[in-house]
Backbone as XML, in Angstrom:
<?xml version="1.0"?>
<chain id="A" units="angstrom">
  <residue number="1" name="MET">
    <atom name="N" x="36.476" y="-38.692" z="26.666"/>
    <atom name="CA" x="35.910" y="-37.631" z="27.447"/>
    <atom name="C" x="34.632" y="-37.158" z="26.764"/>
  </residue>
  <residue number="2" name="SER">
    <atom name="N" x="33.619" y="-36.890" z="27.508"/>
    <atom name="CA" x="32.375" y="-36.364" z="26.965"/>
    <atom name="C" x="31.876" y="-35.241" z="27.855"/>
  </residue>
  <residue number="3" name="VAL">
    <atom name="N" x="31.194" y="-34.340" z="27.207"/>
    <atom name="CA" x="30.632" y="-33.199" z="27.933"/>
    <atom name="C" x="29.139" y="-33.195" z="27.685"/>
  </residue>
  <residue number="4" name="ASN">
    <atom name="N" x="28.399" y="-33.114" z="28.726"/>
    <atom name="CA" x="26.946" y="-33.024" z="28.621"/>
    <atom name="C" x="26.516" y="-31.612" z="28.996"/>
  </residue>
  <residue number="5" name="MET">
    <atom name="N" x="25.669" y="-31.051" z="28.155"/>
    <atom name="CA" x="25.137" y="-29.718" z="28.446"/>
    <atom name="C" x="23.631" y="-29.790" z="28.435"/>
  </residue>
  <residue number="6" name="GLU">
    <atom name="N" x="23.056" y="-29.045" z="29.292"/>
    <atom name="CA" x="21.614" y="-28.933" z="29.320"/>
    <atom name="C" x="21.278" y="-27.452" z="29.282"/>
  </residue>
  <residue number="7" name="ILE">
    <atom name="N" x="20.444" y="-27.084" z="28.324"/>
    <atom name="CA" x="20.060" y="-25.679" z="28.178"/>
    <atom name="C" x="18.559" y="-25.584" z="28.358"/>
  </residue>
  <residue number="8" name="GLU">
    <atom name="N" x="18.173" y="-24.694" z="29.201"/>
    <atom name="CA" x="16.756" y="-24.460" z="29.419"/>
    <atom name="C" x="16.408" y="-23.092" z="28.842"/>
  </residue>
  <residue number="9" name="VAL">
    <atom name="N" x="15.468" y="-23.094" z="27.914"/>
    <atom name="CA" x="15.037" y="-21.850" z="27.279"/>
    <atom name="C" x="13.725" y="-21.430" z="27.917"/>
  </residue>
  <residue number="10" name="THR">
    <atom name="N" x="13.729" y="-20.244" z="28.452"/>
    <atom name="CA" x="12.488" y="-19.717" z="29.017"/>
    <atom name="C" x="11.999" y="-18.574" z="28.141"/>
  </residue>
  <residue number="11" name="GLY">
    <atom name="N" x="10.715" y="-18.472" z="28.017"/>
    <atom name="CA" x="10.137" y="-17.390" z="27.235"/>
    <atom name="C" x="9.914" y="-17.725" z="25.767"/>
  </residue>
  <residue number="12" name="ALA">
    <atom name="N" x="10.250" y="-18.949" z="25.351"/>
    <atom name="CA" x="10.099" y="-19.313" z="23.942"/>
    <atom name="C" x="8.625" y="-19.282" z="23.535"/>
  </residue>
  <residue number="13" name="GLU">
    <atom name="N" x="7.765" y="-19.767" z="24.382"/>
    <atom name="CA" x="6.324" y="-19.774" z="24.075"/>
    <atom name="C" x="5.782" y="-18.351" z="23.989"/>
  </residue>
  <residue number="14" name="GLU">
    <atom name="N" x="6.231" y="-17.490" z="24.895"/>
    <atom name="CA" x="5.800" y="-16.095" z="24.865"/>
    <atom name="C" x="6.284" y="-15.397" z="23.589"/>
  </residue>
  <residue number="15" name="LEU">
    <atom name="N" x="7.509" y="-15.722" z="23.163"/>
    <atom name="CA" x="8.041" y="-15.140" z="21.937"/>
    <atom name="C" x="7.239" y="-15.606" z="20.728"/>
  </residue>
  <residue number="16" name="ARG">
    <atom name="N" x="6.909" y="-16.897" z="20.696"/>
    <atom name="CA" x="6.096" y="-17.431" z="19.600"/>
    <atom name="C" x="4.750" y="-16.725" z="19.554"/>
  </residue>
  <residue number="17" name="GLU">
    <atom name="N" x="4.123" y="-16.543" z="20.699"/>
    <atom name="CA" x="2.832" y="-15.848" z="20.758"/>
    <atom name="C" x="2.962" y="-14.387" z="20.303"/>
  </residue>
  <residue number="18" name="ALA">
    <atom name="N" x="4.053" y="-13.752" z="20.685"/>
    <atom name="CA" x="4.281" y="-12.362" z="20.260"/>
    <atom name="C" x="4.432" y="-12.287" z="18.748"/>
  </residue>
  <residue number="19" name="PHE">
    <atom name="N" x="5.166" y="-13.238" z="18.159"/>
    <atom name="CA" x="5.311" y="-13.247" z="16.699"/>
    <atom name="C" x="3.968" y="-13.506" z="16.015"/>
  </residue>
  <residue number="20" name="ASN">
    <atom name="N" x="3.152" y="-14.362" z="16.594"/>
    <atom name="CA" x="1.818" y="-14.608" z="16.032"/>
    <atom name="C" x="0.960" y="-13.346" z="16.095"/>
  </residue>
  <residue number="21" name="ARG">
    <atom name="N" x="1.008" y="-12.639" z="17.228"/>
    <atom name="CA" x="0.259" y="-11.375" z="17.344"/>
    <atom name="C" x="0.763" y="-10.369" z="16.324"/>
  </residue>
  <residue number="22" name="PHE">
    <atom name="N" x="2.095" y="-10.316" z="16.161"/>
    <atom name="CA" x="2.685" y="-9.401" z="15.197"/>
    <atom name="C" x="2.182" y="-9.713" z="13.793"/>
  </residue>
  <residue number="23" name="ASP">
    <atom name="N" x="2.138" y="-10.998" z="13.429"/>
    <atom name="CA" x="1.694" y="-11.405" z="12.102"/>
    <atom name="C" x="0.266" y="-10.926" z="11.838"/>
  </residue>
  <residue number="24" name="VAL">
    <atom name="N" x="-0.623" y="-11.144" z="12.790"/>
    <atom name="CA" x="-2.021" y="-10.726" z="12.642"/>
    <atom name="C" x="-2.109" y="-9.203" z="12.591"/>
  </residue>
  <residue number="25" name="GLU">
    <atom name="N" x="-1.433" y="-8.545" z="13.501"/>
    <atom name="CA" x="-1.453" y="-7.077" z="13.563"/>
    <atom name="C" x="-0.923" y="-6.457" z="12.280"/>
  </residue>
  <residue number="26" name="ILE">
    <atom name="N" x="0.209" y="-6.941" z="11.821"/>
    <atom name="CA" x="0.843" y="-6.307" z="10.665"/>
    <atom name="C" x="0.021" y="-6.518" z="9.405"/>
  </residue>
  <residue number="27" name="ARG">
    <atom name="N" x="-0.550" y="-7.685" z="9.238"/>
    <atom name="CA" x="-1.385" y="-7.920" z="8.054"/>
    <atom name="C" x="-2.572" y="-6.956" z="8.026"/>
  </residue>
  <residue number="28" name="GLN">
    <atom name="N" x="-3.257" y="-6.856" z="9.139"/>
    <atom name="CA" x="-4.425" y="-5.985" z="9.211"/>
    <atom name="C" x="-4.023" y="-4.513" z="9.058"/>
  </residue>
  <residue number="29" name="ARG">
    <atom name="N" x="-2.999" y="-4.110" z="9.775"/>
    <atom name="CA" x="-2.573" y="-2.709" z="9.743"/>
    <atom name="C" x="-2.046" y="-2.318" z="8.361"/>
  </residue>
  <residue number="30" name="LEU">
    <atom name="N" x="-1.253" y="-3.170" z="7.727"/>
    <atom name="CA" x="-0.743" y="-2.858" z="6.389"/>
    <atom name="C" x="-1.873" y="-2.770" z="5.369"/>
  </residue>
  <residue number="31" name="HIS">
    <atom name="N" x="-2.832" y="-3.668" z="5.469"/>
    <atom name="CA" x="-3.966" y="-3.610" z="4.551"/>
    <atom name="C" x="-4.728" y="-2.295" z="4.725"/>
  </residue>
  <residue number="32" name="GLU">
    <atom name="N" x="-4.967" y="-1.905" z="5.965"/>
    <atom name="CA" x="-5.671" y="-0.645" z="6.230"/>
    <atom name="C" x="-4.890" y="0.549" z="5.688"/>
  </residue>
  <residue number="33" name="ARG">
    <atom name="N" x="-3.586" y="0.569" z="5.934"/>
    <atom name="CA" x="-2.764" y="1.701" z="5.470"/>
    <atom name="C" x="-2.690" y="1.752" z="3.944"/>
  </residue>
  <residue number="34" name="LEU">
    <atom name="N" x="-2.552" y="0.588" z="3.308"/>
    <atom name="CA" x="-2.535" y="0.551" z="1.850"/>
    <atom name="C" x="-3.858" y="1.046" z="1.274"/>
  </residue>
  <residue number="35" name="ALA">
    <atom name="N" x="-4.968" y="0.631" z="1.891"/>
    <atom name="CA" x="-6.284" y="1.058" z="1.410"/>
    <atom name="C" x="-6.444" y="2.567" z="1.550"/>
  </residue>
  <residue number="36" name="GLU">
    <atom name="N" x="-6.007" y="3.122" z="2.677"/>
    <atom name="CA" x="-6.082" y="4.574" z="2.876"/>
    <atom name="C" x="-5.247" y="5.301" z="1.830"/>
  </residue>
  <residue number="37" name="TRP">
    <atom name="N" x="-4.022" y="4.824" z="1.616"/>
    <atom name="CA" x="-3.125" y="5.451" z="0.659"/>
    <atom name="C" x="-3.714" y="5.392" z="-0.747"/>
  </residue>
  <residue number="38" name="ALA">
    <atom name="N" x="-4.196" y="4.225" z="-1.147"/>
    <atom name="CA" x="-4.747" y="4.058" z="-2.489"/>
    <atom name="C" x="-5.950" y="4.971" z="-2.695"/>
  </residue>
  <residue number="39" name="GLU">
    <atom name="N" x="-6.773" y="5.115" z="-1.682"/>
    <atom name="CA" x="-7.943" y="5.995" z="-1.799"/>
    <atom name="C" x="-7.520" y="7.454" z="-1.919"/>
  </residue>
  <residue number="40" name="THR">
    <atom name="N" x="-6.491" y="7.850" z="-1.199"/>
    <atom name="CA" x="-5.959" y="9.211" z="-1.323"/>
    <atom name="C" x="-5.446" y="9.445" z="-2.743"/>
  </residue>
  <residue number="41" name="VAL">
    <atom name="N" x="-4.695" y="8.491" z="-3.273"/>
    <atom name="CA" x="-4.159" y="8.604" z="-4.628"/>
    <atom name="C" x="-5.305" y="8.641" z="-5.645"/>
  </residue>
  <residue number="42" name="ARG">
    <atom name="N" x="-6.310" y="7.803" z="-5.450"/>
    <atom name="CA" x="-7.460" y="7.792" z="-6.356"/>
    <atom name="C" x="-8.139" y="9.157" z="-6.389"/>
  </residue>
  <residue number="43" name="GLY">
    <atom name="N" x="-8.364" y="9.732" z="-5.224"/>
    <atom name="CA" x="-9.016" y="11.034" z="-5.159"/>
    <atom name="C" x="-8.219" y="12.121" z="-5.844"/>
  </residue>
  <residue number="44" name="GLU">
    <atom name="N" x="-6.909" y="12.131" z="-5.610"/>
    <atom name="CA" x="-6.046" y="13.139" z="-6.224"/>
    <atom name="C" x="-5.967" y="12.944" z="-7.735"/>
  </residue>
  <residue number="45" name="ALA">
    <atom name="N" x="-5.837" y="11.698" z="-8.193"/>
    <atom name="CA" x="-5.791" y="11.426" z="-9.636"/>
    <atom name="C" x="-7.104" y="11.837" z="-10.292"/>
  </residue>
  <residue number="46" name="SER">
    <atom name="N" x="-8.189" y="11.623" z="-9.600"/>
    <atom name="CA" x="-9.494" y="12.024" z="-10.122"/>
    <atom name="C" x="-9.574" y="13.536" z="-10.307"/>
  </residue>
  <residue number="47" name="ARG">
    <atom name="N" x="-9.012" y="14.271" z="-9.357"/>
    <atom name="CA" x="-9.008" y="15.728" z="-9.473"/>
    <atom name="C" x="-8.097" y="16.202" z="-10.611"/>
  </residue>
  <residue number="48" name="LEU">
    <atom name="N" x="-7.005" y="15.476" z="-10.869"/>
    <atom name="CA" x="-6.064" y="15.865" z="-11.914"/>
    <atom name="C" x="-6.482" y="15.432" z="-13.322"/>
  </residue>
  <residue number="49" name="ALA">
    <atom name="N" x="-7.363" y="14.453" z="-13.403"/>
    <atom name="CA" x="-7.746" y="13.920" z="-14.709"/>
    <atom name="C" x="-8.435" y="14.992" z="-15.547"/>
  </residue>
  <residue number="50" name="PRO">
    <atom name="N" x="-8.035" y="15.106" z="-16.825"/>
    <atom name="CA" x="-8.704" y="16.069" z="-17.691"/>
    <atom name="C" x="-10.177" y="15.696" z="-17.862"/>
  </residue>
  <residue number="51" name="THR">
    <atom name="N" x="-10.997" y="16.706" z="-18.058"/>
    <atom name="CA" x="-12.434" y="16.458" z="-18.117"/>
    <atom name="C" x="-13.064" y="17.102" z="-19.350"/>
  </residue>
  <residue number="52" name="ARG">
    <atom name="N" x="-13.807" y="16.281" z="-20.052"/>
    <atom name="CA" x="-14.722" y="16.807" z="-21.071"/>
    <atom name="C" x="-16.128" y="16.361" z="-20.699"/>
  </residue>
  <residue number="53" name="THR">
    <atom name="N" x="-16.253" y="15.067" z="-20.498"/>
    <atom name="CA" x="-17.572" y="14.533" z="-20.134"/>
    <atom name="C" x="-17.612" y="14.075" z="-18.680"/>
  </residue>
  <residue number="54" name="GLY">
    <atom name="N" x="-16.441" y="13.841" z="-18.072"/>
    <atom name="CA" x="-16.386" y="13.333" z="-16.712"/>
    <atom name="C" x="-16.297" y="11.826" z="-16.633"/>
  </residue>
  <residue number="55" name="TYR">
    <atom name="N" x="-16.387" y="11.140" z="-17.777"/>
    <atom name="CA" x="-16.348" y="9.685" z="-17.775"/>
    <atom name="C" x="-15.010" y="9.155" z="-17.275"/>
  </residue>
  <residue number="56" name="LEU">
    <atom name="N" x="-13.912" y="9.709" z="-17.773"/>
    <atom name="CA" x="-12.590" y="9.250" z="-17.339"/>
    <atom name="C" x="-12.481" y="9.317" z="-15.819"/>
  </residue>
  <residue number="57" name="ARG">
    <atom name="N" x="-12.839" y="10.434" z="-15.243"/>
    <atom name="CA" x="-12.794" y="10.586" z="-13.773"/>
    <atom name="C" x="-13.644" y="9.535" z="-13.071"/>
  </residue>
  <residue number="58" name="SER">
    <atom name="N" x="-14.796" y="9.247" z="-13.654"/>
    <atom name="CA" x="-15.709" y="8.300" z="-13.004"/>
    <atom name="C" x="-15.177" y="6.871" z="-13.018"/>
  </residue>
  <residue number="59" name="THR">
    <atom name="N" x="-14.182" y="6.592" z="-13.867"/>
    <atom name="CA" x="-13.657" y="5.219" z="-13.944"/>
    <atom name="C" x="-12.379" y="5.018" z="-13.143"/>
  </residue>
  <residue number="60" name="ILE">
    <atom name="N" x="-11.891" y="6.058" z="-12.480"/>
    <atom name="CA" x="-10.669" y="5.922" z="-11.677"/>
    <atom name="C" x="-11.020" y="5.149" z="-10.405"/>
  </residue>
  <residue number="61" name="TYR">
    <atom name="N" x="-10.217" y="4.154" z="-10.093"/>
    <atom name="CA" x="-10.516" y="3.254" z="-8.978"/>
    <atom name="C" x="-9.285" y="3.022" z="-8.108"/>
  </residue>
  <residue number="62" name="ALA">
    <atom name="N" x="-9.543" y="2.514" z="-6.918"/>
    <atom name="CA" x="-8.491" y="2.069" z="-5.991"/>
    <atom name="C" x="-8.927" y="0.710" z="-5.447"/>
  </residue>
  <residue number="63" name="ARG">
    <atom name="N" x="-8.025" y="-0.254" z="-5.512"/>
    <atom name="CA" x="-8.294" y="-1.606" z="-4.987"/>
    <atom name="C" x="-7.119" y="-2.040" z="-4.129"/>
  </residue>
  <residue number="64" name="THR">
    <atom name="N" x="-7.418" y="-2.725" z="-3.058"/>
    <atom name="CA" x="-6.353" y="-3.299" z="-2.236"/>
    <atom name="C" x="-6.664" y="-4.766" z="-1.976"/>
  </residue>
  <residue number="65" name="ARG">
    <atom name="N" x="-5.620" y="-5.555" z="-2.067"/>
    <atom name="CA" x="-5.693" y="-6.985" z="-1.759"/>
    <atom name="C" x="-4.435" y="-7.318" z="-0.968"/>
  </residue>
  <residue number="66" name="GLU">
    <atom name="N" x="-4.631" y="-7.712" z="0.262"/>
    <atom name="CA" x="-3.537" y="-8.063" z="1.161"/>
    <atom name="C" x="-2.377" y="-7.082" z="1.074"/>
  </residue>
  <residue number="67" name="TRP">
    <atom name="N" x="-1.291" y="-7.418" z="0.393"/>
    <atom name="CA" x="-0.075" y="-6.601" z="0.347"/>
    <atom name="C" x="0.027" y="-5.792" z="-0.940"/>
  </residue>
  <residue number="68" name="GLU">
    <atom name="N" x="-1.087" y="-5.596" z="-1.616"/>
    <atom name="CA" x="-1.052" y="-4.961" z="-2.936"/>
    <atom name="C" x="-2.102" y="-3.857" z="-3.025"/>
  </residue>
  <residue number="69" name="ALA">
    <atom name="N" x="-1.699" y="-2.721" z="-3.556"/>
    <atom name="CA" x="-2.623" y="-1.617" z="-3.831"/>
    <atom name="C" x="-2.574" y="-1.327" z="-5.317"/>
  </residue>
  <residue number="70" name="GLU">
    <atom name="N" x="-3.727" y="-1.114" z="-5.905"/>
    <atom name="CA" x="-3.818" y="-0.820" z="-7.332"/>
    <atom name="C" x="-4.695" y="0.402" z="-7.524"/>
  </residue>
  <residue number="71" name="VAL">
    <atom name="N" x="-4.178" y="1.373" z="-8.265"/>
    <atom name="CA" x="-4.944" y="2.553" z="-8.623"/>
    <atom name="C" x="-4.869" y="2.668" z="-10.135"/>
  </residue>
  <residue number="72" name="GLY">
    <atom name="N" x="-6.000" y="2.831" z="-10.777"/>
    <atom name="CA" x="-6.012" y="2.910" z="-12.228"/>
    <atom name="C" x="-7.294" y="3.533" z="-12.727"/>
  </residue>
  <residue number="73" name="ALA">
    <atom name="N" x="-7.471" y="3.485" z="-14.036"/>
    <atom name="CA" x="-8.684" y="4.002" z="-14.672"/>
    <atom name="C" x="-9.158" y="2.965" z="-15.676"/>
  </residue>
  <residue number="74" name="GLU">
    <atom name="N" x="-10.446" y="2.734" z="-15.712"/>
    <atom name="CA" x="-11.008" y="1.710" z="-16.584"/>
    <atom name="C" x="-11.460" y="2.248" z="-17.940"/>
  </residue>
  <residue number="75" name="ALA">
    <atom name="N" x="-11.457" y="3.554" z="-18.122"/>
    <atom name="CA" x="-11.848" y="4.107" z="-19.423"/>
    <atom name="C" x="-10.908" y="3.558" z="-20.487"/>
  </residue>
  <residue number="76" name="ALA">
    <atom name="N" x="-11.456" y="3.158" z="-21.617"/>
    <atom name="CA" x="-10.657" y="2.549" z="-22.685"/>
    <atom name="C" x="-9.552" y="3.481" z="-23.174"/>
  </residue>
  <residue number="77" name="TYR">
    <atom name="N" x="-9.753" y="4.759" z="-23.080"/>
    <atom name="CA" x="-8.783" y="5.733" z="-23.586"/>
    <atom name="C" x="-7.880" y="6.311" z="-22.495"/>
  </residue>
  <residue number="78" name="ALA">
    <atom name="N" x="-7.912" y="5.770" z="-21.297"/>
    <atom name="CA" x="-7.126" y="6.308" z="-20.176"/>
    <atom name="C" x="-5.630" y="6.319" z="-20.476"/>
  </residue>
  <residue number="79" name="ALA">
    <atom name="N" x="-5.106" y="5.263" z="-21.055"/>
    <atom name="CA" x="-3.666" y="5.203" z="-21.361"/>
    <atom name="C" x="-3.284" y="6.250" z="-22.399"/>
  </residue>
  <residue number="80" name="GLU">
    <atom name="N" x="-4.158" y="6.501" z="-23.362"/>
    <atom name="CA" x="-3.877" y="7.518" z="-24.374"/>
    <atom name="C" x="-3.784" y="8.904" z="-23.736"/>
  </residue>
  <residue number="81" name="ILE">
    <atom name="N" x="-4.643" y="9.160" z="-22.763"/>
    <atom name="CA" x="-4.609" y="10.449" z="-22.062"/>
    <atom name="C" x="-3.347" y="10.522" z="-21.200"/>
  </residue>
  <residue number="82" name="GLU">
    <atom name="N" x="-3.057" y="9.459" z="-20.472"/>
    <atom name="CA" x="-1.911" y="9.435" z="-19.553"/>
    <atom name="C" x="-0.579" y="9.572" z="-20.287"/>
  </residue>
  <residue number="83" name="PHE">
    <atom name="N" x="-0.407" y="8.813" z="-21.373"/>
    <atom name="CA" x="0.884" y="8.748" z="-22.049"/>
    <atom name="C" x="0.930" y="9.488" z="-23.389"/>
  </residue>
  <residue number="84" name="GLY">
    <atom name="N" x="-0.225" y="9.831" z="-23.921"/>
    <atom name="CA" x="-0.282" y="10.497" z="-25.214"/>
    <atom name="C" x="-0.144" y="9.508" z="-26.358"/>
  </residue>
  <residue number="85" name="THR">
    <atom name="N" x="-0.343" y="10.006" z="-27.555"/>
    <atom name="CA" x="-0.173" y="9.217" z="-28.776"/>
    <atom name="C" x="0.587" y="10.090" z="-29.765"/>
  </residue>
  <residue number="86" name="SER">
    <atom name="N" x="0.716" y="9.603" z="-30.974"/>
    <atom name="CA" x="1.410" y="10.410" z="-31.976"/>
    <atom name="C" x="0.637" y="11.677" z="-32.318"/>
  </residue>
  <residue number="87" name="SER">
    <atom name="N" x="-0.661" y="11.661" z="-32.041"/>
    <atom name="CA" x="-1.460" y="12.843" z="-32.365"/>
    <atom name="C" x="-2.082" y="13.535" z="-31.149"/>
  </residue>
  <residue number="88" name="ILE">
    <atom name="N" x="-1.902" y="12.968" z="-29.977"/>
    <atom name="CA" x="-2.482" y="13.546" z="-28.764"/>
    <atom name="C" x="-1.370" y="13.774" z="-27.736"/>
  </residue>
  <residue number="89" name="ARG">
    <atom name="N" x="-1.297" y="14.974" z="-27.216"/>
    <atom name="CA" x="-0.322" y="15.303" z="-26.176"/>
    <atom name="C" x="-0.718" y="14.592" z="-24.871"/>
  </residue>
  <residue number="90" name="ALA">
    <atom name="N" x="0.262" y="14.044" z="-24.169"/>
    <atom name="CA" x="0.009" y="13.370" z="-22.888"/>
    <atom name="C" x="-0.499" y="14.372" z="-21.859"/>
  </residue>
  <residue number="91" name="LYS">
    <atom name="N" x="-1.453" y="13.914" z="-21.058"/>
    <atom name="CA" x="-1.975" y="14.709" z="-19.944"/>
    <atom name="C" x="-1.986" y="13.799" z="-18.710"/>
  </residue>
  <residue number="92" name="PRO">
    <atom name="N" x="-0.794" y="13.514" z="-18.184"/>
    <atom name="CA" x="-0.680" y="12.546" z="-17.082"/>
    <atom name="C" x="-1.480" y="12.971" z="-15.845"/>
  </residue>
  <residue number="93" name="PHE">
    <atom name="N" x="-2.163" y="12.010" z="-15.272"/>
    <atom name="CA" x="-2.923" y="12.239" z="-14.048"/>
    <atom name="C" x="-2.680" y="11.146" z="-13.017"/>
  </residue>
  <residue number="94" name="LEU">
    <atom name="N" x="-2.330" y="9.929" z="-13.447"/>
    <atom name="CA" x="-2.070" y="8.827" z="-12.513"/>
    <atom name="C" x="-0.614" y="8.789" z="-12.049"/>
  </residue>
  <residue number="95" name="ASN">
    <atom name="N" x="0.312" y="8.721" z="-12.984"/>
    <atom name="CA" x="1.729" y="8.608" z="-12.612"/>
    <atom name="C" x="2.213" y="9.746" z="-11.722"/>
  </residue>
  <residue number="96" name="PRO">
    <atom name="N" x="1.919" y="11.002" z="-12.036"/>
    <atom name="CA" x="2.384" y="12.072" z="-11.145"/>
    <atom name="C" x="1.804" y="11.962" z="-9.734"/>
  </residue>
  <residue number="97" name="THR">
    <atom name="N" x="0.568" y="11.509" z="-9.660"/>
    <atom name="CA" x="-0.070" y="11.370" z="-8.350"/>
    <atom name="C" x="0.588" y="10.262" z="-7.537"/>
  </residue>
  <residue number="98" name="VAL">
    <atom name="N" x="0.818" y="9.116" z="-8.163"/>
    <atom name="CA" x="1.479" y="8.010" z="-7.462"/>
    <atom name="C" x="2.870" y="8.444" z="-7.005"/>
  </residue>
  <residue number="99" name="GLU">
    <atom name="N" x="3.635" y="9.044" z="-7.894"/>
    <atom name="CA" x="4.987" y="9.489" z="-7.543"/>
    <atom name="C" x="4.971" y="10.497" z="-6.395"/>
  </residue>
  <residue number="100" name="ALA">
    <atom name="N" x="4.025" y="11.408" z="-6.405"/>
    <atom name="CA" x="3.947" y="12.416" z="-5.348"/>
    <atom name="C" x="3.617" y="11.799" z="-3.992"/>
  </residue>
  <residue number="101" name="HIS">
    <atom name="N" x="2.904" y="10.678" z="-3.999"/>
    <atom name="CA" x="2.465" y="10.065" z="-2.744"/>
    <atom name="C" x="3.332" y="8.891" z="-2.286"/>
  </residue>
  <residue number="102" name="LEU">
    <atom name="N" x="4.391" y="8.553" z="-3.022"/>
    <atom name="CA" x="5.265" y="7.447" z="-2.605"/>
    <atom name="C" x="5.950" y="7.699" z="-1.255"/>
  </residue>
  <residue number="103" name="PRO">
    <atom name="N" x="6.449" y="8.907" z="-0.982"/>
    <atom name="CA" x="7.044" y="9.125" z="0.350"/>
    <atom name="C" x="6.037" y="8.892" z="1.484"/>
  </residue>
  <residue number="104" name="GLU">
    <atom name="N" x="4.803" y="9.266" z="1.248"/>
    <atom name="CA" x="3.748" y="9.039" z="2.244"/>
    <atom name="C" x="3.519" y="7.548" z="2.446"/>
  </residue>
  <residue number="105" name="LEU">
    <atom name="N" x="3.561" y="6.777" z="1.369"/>
    <atom name="CA" x="3.384" y="5.328" z="1.471"/>
    <atom name="C" x="4.499" y="4.711" z="2.306"/>
  </residue>
  <residue number="106" name="GLU">
    <atom name="N" x="5.721" y="5.133" z="2.057"/>
    <atom name="CA" x="6.853" y="4.620" z="2.834"/>
    <atom name="C" x="6.663" y="4.921" z="4.327"/>
  </residue>
  <residue number="107" name="ARG">
    <atom name="N" x="6.241" y="6.129" z="4.630"/>
    <atom name="CA" x="6.020" y="6.511" z="6.027"/>
    <atom name="C" x="4.893" y="5.690" z="6.659"/>
  </residue>
  <residue number="108" name="LEU">
    <atom name="N" x="3.785" y="5.503" z="5.928"/>
    <atom name="CA" x="2.659" y="4.726" z="6.450"/>
    <atom name="C" x="3.060" y="3.281" z="6.742"/>
  </residue>
  <residue number="109" name="LEU">
    <atom name="N" x="3.826" y="2.677" z="5.834"/>
    <atom name="CA" x="4.236" y="1.283" z="6.017"/>
    <atom name="C" x="5.221" y="1.145" z="7.172"/>
  </residue>
  <residue number="110" name="THR">
    <atom name="N" x="6.141" y="2.077" z="7.286"/>
    <atom name="CA" x="7.096" y="2.055" z="8.395"/>
    <atom name="C" x="6.374" y="2.213" z="9.725"/>
  </residue>
  <residue number="111" name="ASP">
    <atom name="N" x="5.439" y="3.155" z="9.783"/>
    <atom name="CA" x="4.658" y="3.351" z="11.004"/>
    <atom name="C" x="3.850" y="2.107" z="11.355"/>
  </residue>
  <residue number="112" name="ALA">
    <atom name="N" x="3.267" y="1.464" z="10.343"/>
    <atom name="CA" x="2.487" y="0.247" z="10.584"/>
    <atom name="C" x="3.365" y="-0.859" z="11.158"/>
  </residue>
  <residue number="113" name="LEU">
    <atom name="N" x="4.577" y="-1.024" z="10.614"/>
    <atom name="CA" x="5.500" y="-2.030" z="11.132"/>
    <atom name="C" x="5.899" y="-1.731" z="12.566"/>
  </residue>
  <residue number="114" name="ASP">
    <atom name="N" x="6.251" y="-0.487" z="12.839"/>
    <atom name="CA" x="6.682" y="-0.098" z="14.187"/>
    <atom name="C" x="5.558" y="-0.277" z="15.201"/>
  </residue>
  <residue number="115" name="THR">
    <atom name="N" x="4.362" y="0.173" z="14.853"/>
    <atom name="CA" x="3.217" y="0.061" z="15.765"/>
    <atom name="C" x="2.869" y="-1.392" z="16.031"/>
  </residue>
  <residue number="116" name="SER">
    <atom name="N" x="2.870" y="-2.207" z="14.993"/>
    <atom name="CA" x="2.533" y="-3.630" z="15.159"/>
    <atom name="C" x="3.567" y="-4.335" z="16.019"/>
  </residue>
  <residue number="117" name="ALA">
    <atom name="N" x="4.839" y="-4.027" z="15.813"/>
    <atom name="CA" x="5.898" y="-4.641" z="16.637"/>
    <atom name="C" x="5.736" y="-4.236" z="18.090"/>
  </residue>
  <residue number="118" name="MET">
    <atom name="N" x="5.434" y="-2.965" z="18.335"/>
    <atom name="CA" x="5.266" y="-2.486" z="19.700"/>
    <atom name="C" x="4.058" y="-3.174" z="20.363"/>
  </residue>
  <residue number="119" name="GLU">
    <atom name="N" x="2.939" y="-3.264" z="19.637"/>
    <atom name="CA" x="1.748" y="-3.896" z="20.214"/>
    <atom name="C" x="1.910" y="-5.383" z="20.421"/>
  </residue>
  <residue number="120" name="ALA">
    <atom name="N" x="2.785" y="-6.019" z="19.658"/>
    <atom name="CA" x="3.031" y="-7.452" z="19.808"/>
    <atom name="C" x="4.111" y="-7.725" z="20.866"/>
  </residue>
  <residue number="121" name="ASP">
    <atom name="N" x="4.632" y="-6.651" z="21.480"/>
    <atom name="CA" x="5.694" y="-6.766" z="22.488"/>
    <atom name="C" x="6.971" y="-7.345" z="21.911"/>
  </residue>
  <residue number="122" name="LEU">
    <atom name="N" x="7.323" y="-6.947" z="20.708"/>
    <atom name="CA" x="8.570" y="-7.420" z="20.089"/>
    <atom name="C" x="9.636" y="-6.341" z="20.177"/>
  </residue>
</chain>
């Protein structure tokens, strides 16, 4: 005894196209949201950074690459200010700012995913 089945799938091409639109949308939207978030964190960290000459503040940066955001300071002594040393009390300006803005990052990424899925008709 043998059984033959034939299944016809409709809408597979439309689904593939929707996933492709989602991929493009989400990449662009996530990059934009990460860049906005990193710039907000950079600005806040700059305001919190201790100042004598202003050099430390001037070296605080925000960079985004695809799925990655980086906020830091290029001054050679930035880590000593952030974490302190045996002779210098810590004056954190980066870590508190990042921690304070993490809930906002989660919200931005969730919104980006939801919006991209909706626009891709998924």
